[in-house]
C-alpha positions as CSV (number, residue, x, y, z in Angstrom):
1,X,12.0,9.4,20.3
2,X,9.2,10.3,17.8
3,X,9.1,7.8,14.9
4,X,8.2,8.9,11.0
5,X,4.7,7.5,11.7
6,X,2.9,5.4,14.3
7,X,-0.5,4.0,15.5
8,X,-3.0,6.0,17.3
9,X,-5.1,4.2,19.8
10,X,-7.6,5.7,22.1
11,X,-10.0,4.5,24.8
12,X,-12.8,3.6,22.2
13,X,-10.2,1.2,20.4
14,X,-9.6,-0.6,23.7
15,X,-13.3,-0.8,24.3
16,X,-14.1,-2.3,20.9
17,X,-11.2,-4.8,21.2
18,X,-12.5,-5.8,24.8
19,X,-16.1,-6.1,23.3
20,X,-14.7,-8.6,20.7
21,X,-12.5,-10.6,23.5
22,X,-15.8,-11.1,25.5
23,X,-17.7,-12.2,22.5
24,X,-18.3,-15.9,21.2
25,X,-15.9,-15.5,18.2
26,X,-12.4,-14.6,18.4
27,X,-12.0,-15.4,14.7
28,X,-14.2,-16.1,11.7
29,X,-17.2,-14.3,13.4
30,X,-19.3,-11.3,12.8
31,X,-16.8,-8.4,13.2
32,X,-14.8,-9.7,10.2
33,X,-18.0,-9.3,8.0
34,X,-18.9,-5.9,9.5
35,X,-15.3,-4.9,8.9
36,X,-15.6,-5.7,5.4
37,X,-18.8,-3.9,4.8
38,X,-17.4,-0.8,6.4
39,X,-14.5,-0.9,4.1
40,X,-16.8,-1.3,0.9
41,X,-18.7,1.8,2.1
42,X,-15.5,3.8,2.7
43,X,-14.1,2.9,-0.8
44,X,-17.2,2.7,-2.9
45,X,-16.4,-1.0,-4.0
46,X,-18.8,-3.7,-4.3
47,X,-16.6,-6.5,-2.4
48,X,-14.0,-6.6,0.2
49,X,-11.9,-9.4,1.7
50,X,-9.8,-8.9,4.8
51,X,-6.7,-10.6,5.6
52,X,-4.1,-10.9,7.9
53,X,-1.7,-8.4,6.2
54,X,-1.2,-6.6,2.8
55,X,1.6,-9.1,2.0
56,X,-1.0,-11.8,2.0
57,X,-3.4,-9.6,0.3
58,X,-1.0,-9.1,-2.6
59,X,-0.4,-12.9,-2.5
60,X,-3.9,-13.9,-3.0
61,X,-4.6,-11.2,-5.7
62,X,-1.9,-12.7,-7.9
63,X,-2.9,-16.1,-7.0
64,X,-6.4,-15.9,-8.4
65,X,-5.1,-15.0,-11.8
66,X,-3.3,-18.4,-12.1
67,X,0.2,-17.1,-12.7
68,X,2.3,-19.8,-14.4
69,X,6.1,-20.0,-14.5
70,X,6.5,-18.0,-17.7
71,X,4.2,-15.3,-16.8
72,X,5.4,-11.9,-15.7
73,X,4.4,-9.5,-13.3
74,X,5.6,-5.7,-13.4
75,X,5.6,-3.3,-10.6
76,X,7.6,-0.2,-9.5
77,X,11.4,-0.3,-8.7
78,X,10.4,1.9,-5.5
79,X,8.4,-0.1,-3.2
80,X,8.5,-2.6,-0.3
81,X,9.7,-6.0,-1.3
82,X,6.1,-7.5,-1.1
83,X,5.0,-5.7,-4.2
84,X,7.3,-8.1,-6.1
85,X,7.5,-11.1,-3.7
86,X,3.8,-11.6,-4.4
87,X,4.6,-12.7,-8.1
88,X,7.5,-15.0,-7.0
89,X,5.6,-16.7,-4.5
90,X,3.1,-17.7,-7.2
91,X,6.0,-18.9,-9.4
92,X,6.0,-16.2,-11.9
93,X,8.7,-14.0,-13.1
94,X,9.2,-10.3,-12.0
95,X,10.2,-7.1,-13.9
96,X,10.4,-3.6,-12.7
97,X,9.7,0.0,-14.0
98,X,11.7,3.0,-13.1
99,X,10.0,5.8,-11.2
100,X,8.7,9.4,-12.3
101,X,10.9,11.6,-10.2
102,X,8.0,14.1,-9.8
103,X,5.7,11.6,-8.0
104,X,7.9,8.8,-7.0
105,X,5.3,6.5,-8.7
106,X,6.1,4.3,-11.7
107,X,6.8,6.5,-14.8
108,X,3.9,6.3,-17.2
109,X,6.2,7.1,-20.2
110,X,8.7,4.4,-19.4
111,X,6.0,1.8,-18.8
112,X,4.5,2.7,-22.3
113,X,7.8,2.1,-23.9
114,X,8.7,-0.9,-22.1
115,X,5.3,-2.4,-22.9
116,X,5.8,-1.8,-26.6
117,X,9.3,-3.4,-26.4
118,X,7.8,-6.3,-24.6
119,X,5.1,-7.0,-27.2
120,X,7.7,-7.5,-29.9
121,X,9.7,-10.2,-27.7
122,X,6.2,-11.7,-26.6
123,X,7.0,-10.9,-23.0
124,X,4.2,-8.8,-21.9
125,X,3.1,-9.0,-18.3
126,X,0.1,-10.9,-17.1
127,X,-0.2,-8.4,-14.1
128,X,0.7,-4.8,-13.3
129,X,1.0,-3.7,-9.9
130,X,0.9,0.0,-9.8
131,X,2.1,1.4,-6.2
132,X,0.3,4.5,-4.9
133,X,3.6,5.6,-3.1
134,X,3.1,7.8,0.1
135,X,-0.5,8.1,-0.8
136,X,-0.1,10.0,-3.9
137,X,-2.2,8.2,-6.7
138,X,-0.8,6.9,-9.9
139,X,-2.5,8.0,-13.0
140,X,-4.8,5.2,-13.1
141,X,-6.7,6.3,-16.2
142,X,-3.5,6.1,-18.4
143,X,-2.6,2.8,-16.9
144,X,-6.0,1.3,-17.4
145,X,-5.8,2.6,-21.2
146,X,-2.5,0.6,-21.5
147,X,-3.9,-2.5,-20.0
148,X,-6.7,-2.6,-22.8
149,X,-4.1,-2.2,-25.4
150,X,-1.8,-4.7,-23.9
151,X,-4.1,-7.0,-22.3
152,X,-2.7,-7.2,-18.7
153,X,-4.7,-7.4,-15.4
154,X,-4.3,-4.5,-12.7
155,X,-3.7,-4.9,-9.0
156,X,-3.4,-1.6,-7.3
157,X,-0.8,-1.7,-4.2
158,X,-2.8,0.9,-2.2
159,X,-1.0,-0.1,1.0
160,X,-0.1,3.8,1.7
161,X,-3.4,5.2,0.0
162,X,-6.4,4.4,2.1
163,X,-8.5,7.6,1.7
164,X,-6.7,8.9,-1.2
165,X,-8.8,10.1,-4.4
166,X,-8.0,10.0,-7.9
167,X,-10.1,12.1,-10.3
168,X,-12.7,12.1,-7.7
169,X,-12.7,8.3,-7.5
170,X,-11.9,6.6,-4.0
171,X,-8.9,4.6,-4.2
172,X,-10.2,1.1,-3.7
173,X,-13.1,1.6,-5.8
174,X,-11.5,-0.4,-8.6
175,X,-12.8,1.9,-11.6
176,X,-9.6,1.4,-13.4
177,X,-8.4,-2.0,-11.9
178,X,-9.4,-5.5,-11.2
179,X,-8.3,-5.2,-7.5
180,X,-6.9,-2.9,-4.9
181,X,-5.0,-4.0,-1.8
182,X,-4.6,-2.0,1.4
183,X,-2.3,-2.4,4.3
184,X,-3.6,-1.9,8.2
185,X,-0.1,-2.0,9.6
186,X,0.5,0.3,12.7
187,X,2.2,3.0,10.6
188,X,-0.5,3.2,8.0
189,X,-3.4,5.6,7.9
190,X,-5.4,3.4,10.3
191,X,-4.5,-0.1,11.9
192,X,-5.7,-3.4,12.9
193,X,-2.2,-4.4,14.3
194,X,-1.4,-6.2,11.6
195,X,-3.9,-6.7,8.6
196,X,-5.0,-5.9,5.0
197,X,-7.8,-6.0,2.7
198,X,-8.5,-6.5,-1.0
199,X,-11.4,-4.8,-2.9
200,X,-12.8,-5.7,-6.0
201,X,-16.0,-5.1,-8.0
202,X,-16.0,-8.7,-9.5
203,X,-18.0,-11.3,-7.5
204,X,-15.9,-14.4,-8.7
205,X,-12.7,-12.9,-7.6
206,X,-13.8,-12.0,-4.4
207,X,-15.4,-15.4,-3.8
208,X,-12.1,-17.0,-4.8
209,X,-10.2,-14.7,-2.6
210,X,-12.4,-15.6,0.4
211,X,-12.0,-19.4,0.0
212,X,-8.2,-18.9,-0.6
213,X,-7.7,-17.1,2.8
214,X,-9.2,-20.2,4.6
215,X,-7.3,-23.1,3.0
216,X,-9.2,-23.2,-0.3
217,X,-12.1,-24.8,1.8
218,X,-15.7,-24.2,0.8
219,X,-18.5,-24.8,3.4
220,X,-21.3,-26.4,1.6
221,X,-25.0,-25.6,2.2
222,X,-26.3,-26.7,5.7
223,X,-26.5,-30.6,5.8
224,X,-28.7,-31.7,8.5
225,X,-27.2,-35.3,8.1
226,X,-23.7,-34.4,8.2
227,X,-23.4,-30.8,9.5
228,X,-19.8,-31.3,10.1
229,X,-19.0,-31.7,6.4
230,X,-16.7,-29.3,4.4
231,X,-14.6,-29.6,1.2
232,X,-11.0,-28.3,0.1
233,X,-11.7,-27.2,-3.4
234,X,-8.4,-25.3,-4.0
235,X,-4.8,-24.8,-2.5
236,X,-5.4,-21.9,-0.1
237,X,-3.6,-20.6,2.9
238,X,-4.8,-19.6,6.6
239,X,-4.5,-15.7,5.8
240,X,-7.6,-14.9,7.9
241,X,-8.0,-11.8,10.0
242,X,-9.1,-12.2,13.4
243,X,-12.4,-10.8,15.0
244,X,-10.1,-9.2,17.6
245,X,-8.4,-7.3,14.8
246,X,-11.4,-6.5,12.8
247,X,-13.1,-4.9,15.8
248,X,-10.1,-2.6,16.3
249,X,-10.3,-1.6,12.6
250,X,-14.0,-0.8,12.8
251,X,-13.3,1.5,15.6
252,X,-10.3,2.9,13.9
253,X,-12.3,3.5,10.8
254,X,-14.5,5.9,12.6
255,X,-11.6,8.3,13.1
256,X,-10.0,7.8,9.6
257,X,-11.4,11.1,8.2
258,X,-9.9,13.2,11.1
259,X,-6.5,11.2,10.5
260,X,-6.5,12.0,7.1
261,X,-7.1,15.7,7.7
262,X,-4.7,15.9,10.4
263,X,-1.8,14.4,7.9
264,X,-2.8,16.9,5.1
265,X,-2.7,19.8,7.8
266,X,0.8,18.9,8.9
267,X,1.7,18.3,5.0
268,X,0.6,21.9,4.2
269,X,2.7,23.3,7.2
270,X,5.8,21.5,5.8
271,X,4.9,22.8,2.3
272,X,4.8,26.5,3.3
273,X,7.8,26.3,5.8
274,X,10.2,24.3,3.8
275,X,9.5,25.8,0.1
276,X,12.4,28.0,0.2
277,X,15.0,25.3,0.9
278,X,17.0,23.4,-1.6
279,X,14.3,20.2,-1.3
280,X,12.1,19.0,-3.6
281,X,8.6,18.6,-1.8
282,X,5.7,16.1,-2.3
283,X,3.9,16.9,-5.4
284,X,0.2,18.3,-5.4
285,X,-2.2,18.2,-8.1
286,X,-5.6,19.0,-8.7
287,X,-7.9,15.8,-8.8
288,X,-5.1,13.8,-6.9
289,X,-5.9,13.8,-3.3
290,X,-3.1,12.1,-1.2
291,X,-3.5,10.4,2.1
292,X,0.0,11.5,3.1
293,X,0.8,8.1,4.6
294,X,4.7,9.6,4.0
295,X,6.0,13.0,3.8
296,X,9.2,12.6,1.5
297,X,11.6,15.4,0.9
298,X,14.3,14.9,-1.8
299,X,17.4,16.9,-0.9
300,X,19.1,18.9,-3.7
301,X,22.1,19.8,-1.7
302,X,23.9,18.4,1.2
303,X,23.8,14.7,2.5
304,X,20.5,13.0,3.2
305,X,22.4,10.7,5.5
306,X,23.7,13.7,7.6
307,X,20.1,15.1,8.1
308,X,19.0,11.6,9.1
309,X,21.6,11.6,11.8
310,X,20.8,15.1,13.0
311,X,17.3,14.6,13.3
312,X,17.8,11.3,15.2
313,X,20.1,13.2,17.6
314,X,17.2,15.6,18.4
315,X,14.8,12.7,19.0
316,X,13.1,12.4,15.6
317,X,13.4,9.1,13.8
318,X,13.1,9.5,10.2
319,X,13.3,6.6,7.5
320,X,14.2,5.8,3.8
321,X,11.4,4.5,1.8
322,X,12.6,2.4,0.2
323,X,15.7,0.7,-0.6
324,X,14.9,-0.1,-4.4
325,X,13.8,-3.6,-4.9
326,X,16.8,-4.5,-7.4
327,X,19.3,-3.5,-4.8
328,X,18.2,-6.2,-2.1
329,X,20.6,-9.2,-2.1
330,X,17.8,-11.8,-2.8
331,X,17.0,-9.8,-6.3
332,X,20.6,-9.9,-7.5
333,X,19.6,-13.3,-9.1
334,X,17.4,-11.4,-11.6
335,X,20.4,-9.4,-13.0
336,X,18.7,-6.0,-12.9
337,X,21.0,-3.1,-13.7
338,X,21.1,0.1,-11.8
339,X,21.6,2.1,-15.2
340,X,17.9,1.1,-16.1
341,X,16.7,2.9,-12.9
342,X,18.5,6.3,-12.9
343,X,15.7,8.1,-11.4
344,X,15.3,5.7,-8.7
345,X,19.0,5.9,-8.1
346,X,18.8,9.5,-7.7
347,X,15.8,9.2,-5.4
348,X,17.3,6.6,-3.2
349,X,20.4,8.6,-2.6
350,X,18.3,12.0,-1.6
351,X,15.1,10.8,-0.2
352,X,14.1,10.9,3.7
353,X,10.7,10.6,5.1
354,X,10.3,12.9,7.8
355,X,7.6,12.5,10.6
356,X,4.0,13.0,9.9
357,X,1.2,11.3,12.0
358,X,-2.2,12.5,13.2
359,X,-1.0,12.7,16.9
360,X,2.4,14.5,16.0
361,X,2.1,17.9,18.1
362,X,2.3,21.1,16.1
363,X,5.1,21.9,18.5
364,X,7.1,18.9,17.4
365,X,6.4,19.9,13.6
366,X,8.0,23.1,14.1
367,X,11.1,21.7,15.9
368,X,11.4,19.3,12.9
369,X,11.2,22.4,10.6
370,X,13.6,24.3,12.8
371,X,16.2,21.4,12.7
372,X,15.9,21.2,8.8
373,X,16.4,25.0,8.2
374,X,19.4,25.0,10.6
375,X,20.8,21.9,8.8
376,X,20.7,24.0,5.7
377,X,21.9,27.2,7.0
């Protein structure tokens, strides 16, 4: 069974992890710091804090902005639940923006109108979390301009987008945001098993993130009389990434450019072979480079569910990204109305993520194409 995506681990990765296992530190050691330095270099950011998941990263990113019960966090309706849960875990309120059907990212025009209406009601968001869905970047410059007008912070959810670029800016360089969050789950661009990171150009934000990931504890300068002394200065959590995971991340980062090239190569084969079918293919735009974490097709005719079953029967496990936030039973308490998310409803009914991964063979890519063509014929 071939999944829509999965990790690629080689002998060098195993060797790197073995080296960490044989070192003096399994956690809070030198591999973590080295991994952070590598991410800084890869993203052109100034600071990086690695943690045990992107969910933890989103939580900490929200937490440093001191959210209060009447504060609002807005995000896309088409995302994994963590993009909304991070606000609720901080005691804040959540609101959603419908998607643009050409990119599947939040709709900038609808965001602009929603902000204007929210200003009149004095319910503007304190934080906006734009999601770079599938690796295709949001239009960050337009969002940044709105943030200056309406005074909200920006946390990019780039869980899908390590290696993506926007207007020749690497996603993660935070030119148009306060912080950027990445995921290193096995199905993402590269992996640490479980893991995440937050990049920023703000020293104070980074220092607080590093404190919060370790219980809010700050180690004072070396005290020769009491070297064991430490202080908790904030209410933090244990969101640390281990040195074992960091060592895997360092090894995987060496292959990330190859991973990105292979994903984009597969995506171009799909583009060419599927272009004449009644399918909407992923958008490509100059100055928007996608990591292609996902390759999503939108069916214009026939049932998405039937195609899902047909591919599964042939040994290819696809997926649906995502069940909209407002459709989950937990979120019914917030009284979101489906009529406010017509684009997302259309998308959810017809979208399917077909396999794309660096180690997906050309033979299997063409098998998938053949199945989809037969399905429509």
